[in-house]
C-alpha positions in Angstrom: 3.8 15.5 5.0 4.4 16.6 1.5 8.1 17.4 2.3 8.6 13.7 3.3 7.9 12.7 -0.3 10.1 15.4 -1.7 13.0 14.6 0.6 12.8 10.9 0.4 15.4 9.1 -1.6 14.3 7.8 -5.0 15.0 4.2 -3.8 12.2 4.5 -1.2 9.6 4.9 -4.0 11.3 2.2 -6.1 11.3 -0.3 -3.2 7.6 0.3 -2.4 6.6 0.0 -6.0 8.7 -3.2 -6.4 6.9 -4.7 -3.4 3.6 -3.8 -4.9 4.6 -5.3 -8.2 5.5 -8.5 -6.5 2.2 -8.6 -4.6 0.3 -8.1 -7.8 2.4 -10.7 -9.6 2.1 -13.4 -6.9 -1.5 -12.6 -6.1 -1.1 -11.5 -2.5 1.3 -10.4 0.2 2.0 -13.8 1.7 5.4 -15.0 0.6 6.5 -11.4 -0.1 6.3 -9.8 3.3 6.7 -12.1 6.4 3.4 -12.5 8.4 5.1 -10.9 11.5 5.3 -7.6 9.5 1.7 -7.5 8.3 0.6 -5.4 11.3 3.4 -2.9 10.6 2.3 -2.6 7.0 -1.3 -2.1 8.1 -0.2 0.6 10.5 1.8 2.3 7.7 -1.3 2.2 5.4 -3.5 3.7 8.0 -1.0 6.5 8.7 -0.5 7.4 5.0 -4.3 7.5 4.5 -4.6 10.3 7.0 -2.6 12.7 4.8 -2.5 14.0 1.3 -0.1 12.0 -0.8 1.1 11.8 -4.4 -0.6 9.4 -6.8 2.1 6.8 -6.7 1.7 6.5 -2.9 -2.0 6.3 -3.3 -1.4 3.3 -5.6 1.1 1.8 -3.1 -1.3 2.0 -0.1 -4.2 0.7 -2.2 -2.2 -2.4 -3.2 -0.8 -3.0 0.3 -4.2 -2.4 1.9 -6.1 -4.6 -0.5 -3.6 -7.4 0.1 -4.3 -7.2 3.8 -8.1 -7.0 3.3 -8.3 -3.5 4.7 -11.7 -1.9 4.0 -10.1 1.5 4.5 -8.6 1.4 1.1 -11.7 0.6 -0.8 -12.6 4.2 -1.5 -9.1 5.3 -2.7 -8.7 2.1 -4.7 -12.0 2.6 -6.5 -13.3 -0.7 -5.0 -16.4 0.1 -3.2 -17.5 -3.6 -3.0 -15.3 -5.7 -0.7 -15.6 -8.7 -3.1 -13.7 -6.6 -5.7 -10.6 -6.6 -3.5 -7.7 -8.8 -4.4 
């Protein structure tokens, strides 16, 4: 999986980090990503969590997962208590 990150265009990282910045700024995923796509984002997060990833991707999946109330991200996000999730 590591080669995916190395071969991906820089814009891929920039877009994911921009989405996460918007989620943090607006206080959630609603209004940023259409509801119809939330399941796709959840699937993406679950898939990424199965593999080693660079720190920036860990941050991305933590923000995306927290915004969808996914308990799977609590450990990587450093939030062991669900009430600490955004």
